[in-house]
C-alpha positions, -999 to 999 in steps of 0.1 A, spaced: -410 160 -518 -407 134 -490 -401 99 -502 -429 73 -497 -425 37 -484 -443 5 -477 -433 -26 -457 -442 -61 -467 -440 -86 -439 -437 -124 -438 -436 -146 -408 -441 -145 -371 -451 -118 -346 -415 -110 -340 -412 -101 -377 -444 -81 -376 -431 -61 -346 -398 -56 -364 -418 -41 -393 -433 -17 -369 -398 -6 -360 -389 -3 -397 -419 19 -403 -410 40 -372 -374 44 -383 -383 55 -418 -410 80 -406 -384 94 -382 -360 98 -411 -386 118 -431 -402 91 -452 -440 90 -456 -459 57 -454 -482 48 -483 -504 18 -489 -503 16 -527 -476 1 -550 -465 35 -564 -440 41 -536 -404 52 -536 -392 25 -513 -405 -11 -508 -391 -30 -478 -395 -68 -476 -391 -81 -440 -386 -118 -446 -389 -151 -428 -367 -182 -434 -385 -208 -413 -405 -224 -441 -392 -240 -473 -413 -218 -496 -399 -186 -480 -373 -182 -507 -397 -188 -536 -421 -163 -522 -396 -135 -518 -379 -140 -552 -412 -142 -569 -423 -109 -555 -390 -93 -563 -394 -105 -599 -428 -89 -601 -413 -56 -589 -385 -55 -615 -405 -39 -643 -421 -16 -618 -387 -3 -607 -375 0 -643 -405 23 -650 -399 44 -618 -364 60 -617 -353 64 -582 -374 36 -567 -355 15 -542 -361 -21 -529 -347 -33 -496 -347 -68 -482 -343 -75 -445 -352 -101 -419 -342 -137 -414 -339 -147 -451 -317 -117 -457 -295 -128 -428 -293 -163 -442 -288 -155 -479 -267 -123 -475 -251 -114 -509 -271 -142 -526 -301 -118 -526 -283 -93 -548 -269 -120 -570 -303 -135 -577 -321 -101 -578 -295 -75 -588 -322 -48 -589 -323 -49 -551 -307 -18 -535 -303 -27 -499 -299 -60 -479 -299 -58 -441 -300 -84 -414 -319 -91 -382 -292 -74 -361 -290 -41 -379 -326 -29 -386 -315 6 -373 -291 9 -403 -318 9 -429 -322 47 -434 -285 52 -438 -282 22 -462 -309 36 -484 -292 70 -485 -259 53 -493 -272 31 -520 -289 61 -536 -257 82 -534 -234 54 -547 -259 40 -572 -250 5 -561 -263 -21 -538 -256 -20 -501 -254 -53 -482 -248 -50 -445 -252 -81 -423 -240 -80 -387 -232 -112 -369 -245 -102 -335 -269 -76 -320 -253 -43 -310 -284 -24 -299 -316 -39 -286 -341 -31 -313 -368 -17 -290 -346 14 -286 -356 22 -321 -387 44 -329 -418 23 -336 -450 30 -355 -476 7 -341 -501 -9 -364 -529 -11 -338 -545 16 -317 -556 -9 -290 -530 -37 -289 -492 -37 -289 -463 -60 -290 -434 -56 -266 -402 -75 -271 -386 -87 -238 -359 -107 -254 -344 -115 -288 -325 -146 -300 -325 -181 -287 -301 -204 -268 -318 -236 -278 -304 -260 -305 -336 -276 -320 -324 -296 -349 -352 -284 -373 -348 -247 -365 -327 -221 -383 -338 -192 -361 -309 -193 -335 -284 -190 -364 -302 -160 -378 -314 -142 -346 -284 -151 -324 -281 -160 -288 -307 -147 -263 -305 -111 -252 -328 -99 -224 -340 -64 -218 -340 -50 -183 -374 -51 -166 -374 -13 -162 -370 -8 -199 -398 -32 -207 -422 -16 -182 -414 18 -195 -424 7 -230 -456 -8 -217 -464 24 -199 -458 44 -230 -482 22 -249 -509 25 -222 -505 62 -222 -513 62 -260 -546 43 -252 -534 7 -258 -554 -18 -237 -535 -50 -245 -498 -59 -248 -482 -92 -259 -448 -99 -245 -426 -113 -272 -395 -136 -272 -382 -164 -293 -383 -183 -260 -402 -159 -239 -403 -177 -206 -365 -182 -205 -364 -144 -199 -339 -136 -172 -313 -162 -183 -289 -134 -193 -289 -118 -158 -293 -149 -138 -329 -148 -125 -349 -179 -133 -381 -164 -119 -377 -131 -138 -406 -139 -162 -431 -145 -135 -420 -113 -118 -425 -94 -151 -460 -107 -155 -469 -96 -119 -452 -62 -126 -475 -58 -157 -504 -65 -133 -493 -34 -114 -502 -13 -145 -538 -23 -145 -547 9 -127 -531 28 -155 -554 12 -181 -535 -20 -190 -564 -45 -193 -549 -75 -210 -514 -91 -210 -504 -120 -232 -471 -136 -241 -457 -159 -268 -441 -183 -272 -429 -202 -241 -408 -233 -242 -419 -263 -221 -385 -268 -206 -385 -234 -190 -421 -234 -178 -420 -231 -141 -447 -232 -114 -442 -195 -105 -452 -185 -140 -485 -205 -136 -491 -188 -103 -484 -154 -118 -509 -161 -146 -536 -173 -122 -531 -145 -96 -526 -115 -119 -561 -103 -131 -550 -86 -163 -529 -116 -174 -550 -135 -199 -557 -172 -193 -543 -181 -227 -512 -203 -233 -496 -210 -267 -470 -237 -259 -454 -255 -289 -456 -293 -286 -439 -302 -320 -443 -339 -314 -459 -363 -289 -433 -389 -294 -404 -390 -270 -381 -405 -296 -389 -377 -320 -386 -350 -293 -351 -364 -285 -341 -363 -322 -354 -327 -324 -333 -318 -293 -365 -307 -275 -354 -310 -239 -388 -323 -225 -409 -354 -231 -446 -359 -235 -452 -366 -198 -436 -333 -189 -456 -314 -215 -489 -329 -203 -479 -322 -167 -477 -285 -174 -511 -285 -191 -526 -303 -161 -511 -277 -137 -523 -248 -159 -558 -261 -160 -559 -268 -123 -549 -232 -116 -571 -217 -145 -599 -241 -155 -609 -216 -182 -575 -215 -199 -574 -218 -237 -543 -238 -247 -529 -237 -283 -498 -253 -298 -475 -259 -328 -471 -295 -342 -446 -307 -369 -455 -338 -389 -430 -359 -408 -398 -351 -389 -370 -374 -401 -373 -409 -386 -409 -404 -375 -427 -438 -376 -464 -445 -376 -462 -453 -339 -445 -419 -333 -472 -402 -352 -499 -420 -332 -482 -407 -300 -486 -372 -313 -523 -378 -320 -527 -392 -284 -511 -361 -269 -532 -337 -290 -564 -355 -279 -554 -355 -242 -543 -318 -243 -576 -306 -257 -561 -278 -276 -582 -249 -286 -563 -247 -318 -530 -257 -333 -506 -245 -360 -497 -276 -379 -467 -279 -402 -453 -305 -425 -416 -309 -418 -396 -286 -441 -359 -293 -447 -339 -261 -440 -303 -260 -453 -279 -255 -424 -300 -274 -398 -289 -308 -384 -323 -323 -393 -317 -316 -430 -289 -341 -430 -306 -368 -409 -314 -403 -422 -350 -414 -425 -364 -384 -444 -402 -393 -446 -417 -395 -481 -438 -365 -490 -469 -387 -496 -466 -402 -461 -462 -367 -446 -492 -354 -464 -514 -384 -453 -504 -380 -416 -509 -342 -419 -544 -347 -431 -552 -371 -402 -537 -346 -377 -559 -318 -390 -589 -340 -385 -580 -346 -348 -571 -309 -342 -605 -299 -357 -623 -324 -336 -607 -314 -303 -608 -276 -310 -645 -278 -320 -652 -298 -288 -634 -271 -267 -653 -243 -284 -687 -260 -280 -682 -258 -242 -686 -221 -245 -720 -220 -262 -743 -200 -239 -714 -185 -220 -708 -147 -218 -675 -135 -232 -656 -102 -230 -645 -91 -265 -619 -65 -274 -632 -53 -308 -606 -56 -336 -600 -46 -372 -597 -71 -400 -604 -103 -379 -637 -110 -397 -634 -109 -435 -672 -115 -439 -683 -90 -413 -697 -65 -438 -719 -92 -454 -731 -108 -422 -737 -77 -401 -712 -87 -375 -681 -72 -360 -652 -93 -346 -626 -94 -319 -608 -115 -294 -621 -129 -261 -598 -128 -231 -586 -163 -238 -576 -154 -274 -606 -170 -292 -619 -152 -322 -655 -141 -317 -678 -128 -345 -707 -109 -328 -739 -91 -340 -744 -56 -328 -776 -42 -342 -804 -66 -354 -825 -56 -383 -800 -30 -396 -784 -34 -430 -747 -39 -426 -741 -20 -458 -756 11 -442 -730 13 -415 -700 -6 -429 -682 27 -437 -693 46 -406 -664 56 -384 -683 46 -353 -689 11 -365 -721 -8 -358 -743 8 -332 -715 30 -319 -692 0 -313 -657 8 -325 -624 -12 -328 -607 -9 -295 -640 -9 -275 -650 -37 -251 -682 -56 -254 -698 -84 -235 -719 -109 -255 -731 -145 -253 -718 -173 -275 -746 -188 -297 -726 -210 -320 -692 -227 -320 -670 -236 -350 -636 -252 -348 -618 -219 -354 -642 -192 -341 -673 -184 -320 -704 -166 -331 -725 -144 -308 -757 -135 -326 -778 -124 -297 -779 -88 -284 -748 -72 -270 -750 -74 -232 -728 -44 -226 -706 -20 -245 -678 1 -230 -662 29 -250 -625 31 -245 -595 55 -251 -583 29 -276 -616 32 -295 -612 70 -294 -578 66 -309 -590 43 -336 -619 67 -345 -596 96 -348 -572 76 -370 -544 79 -344 -518 51 -341 -495 45 -312 -459 55 -316 -432 49 -291 -400 69 -293 -365 56 -297 -329 66 -303 -321 74 -339 -284 64 -335 -272 93 -356 -290 81 -387 -294 107 -415 -328 120 -426 -341 120 -461 -322 145 -483 -290 143 -463 -264 126 -484 -236 110 -464 -200 110 -475 -192 78 -494 -182 50 -471 -176 13 -473 -193 -9 -447 -183 -44 -438 -201 -68 -461 -212 -42 -486 -214 -51 -522 -200 -25 -547 
């Protein structure tokens, strides 16, 4: 019988996309994906950015220990950024783990699982640098209508609060032809929307010496509109690399969405300098001014850290000022988290927890105020919504469906008035024939800080190939190179890999 697996993912979009590769690899090696807990292999794809990442992982590993004891042959694998950071510490703290692999050797997972099963001992393999770009690996996409495409991995920046460069390595860029081939493959499967991913997405081209490569890539994606690519997004750009040609490409390429997620981190120049963020508040606000001049409808979102070492009340007030002036549609807000191995962890002036919490609460109030104000501007406006799965947790009770507008805002919309949601909640065609992956136009009737409601009649509904794929239960898969990895049932000869634990 084929062995079953499930992947548990923590962290950012890059990790989610890595998990798609993990699923694709395991399926290519003969494993069968399952949703329940009674599986043969559980893979944790971890994040190391936040302070509670360790507790979350080891807590879940502890819960699995009795499950594994009751299921002979069950295997547990831990990968991702926390595995890259902790290495052999994972097996020391949780000796029932079978495989530990890092961010640079996702492709080794099927072989490591086979080897651990054959040797009846833990396999720990952590590479120090990327040998094969991960997008060459087979990928099982989670969505029938939207797909992530990595254009680069790693980061050349040295932000003092961030551990990611140490875990993901220096930036590696894919060739444009490889990226566009993957986008075409997704579009051929029915995907309508792609999101270009990179730790520092707009520095793309640094490895082959073209500072305008990212803007050219956006325009090249525009050339695929005729093939069915309707929406192009990207995340996350760095202000220091944001150039005017990228703004022009966004404004002049119809299928590039007018959405920008650009991390601010702090509005204080002194704090930005301590963070080693190579821009200042004036530069940041200048980019936003140019973006809005070129695209008045652009939705701009951000990341903000509160309580960085040395942050004063005046510094924090500067952050609030920039947040208000930027008119963010939303913001991911974080309390500074000390991460071992980063320069900021050793800095003087660590801000007391109670001060950080009080500032964080005030920041949330300002973010809610500004985002609500931006959303209220859209009441009465028509929006184009790509219908999604799982975006609206209360849709079944409210008789709505949900999706994302072109600017990335979450929209909950009513489809059929006077019809009991319970009667159609389980129907494959959704409400009134609208399916995830379809496109609807509707008018906004109510604005909240984090979403829009459209409770009037749907103005138009277009059935799409993505909706057809969702209705048939088909997911997009992109092929890759298996790198000589064994399939399930093939037991390799015993070998010892660098960093393995025996």
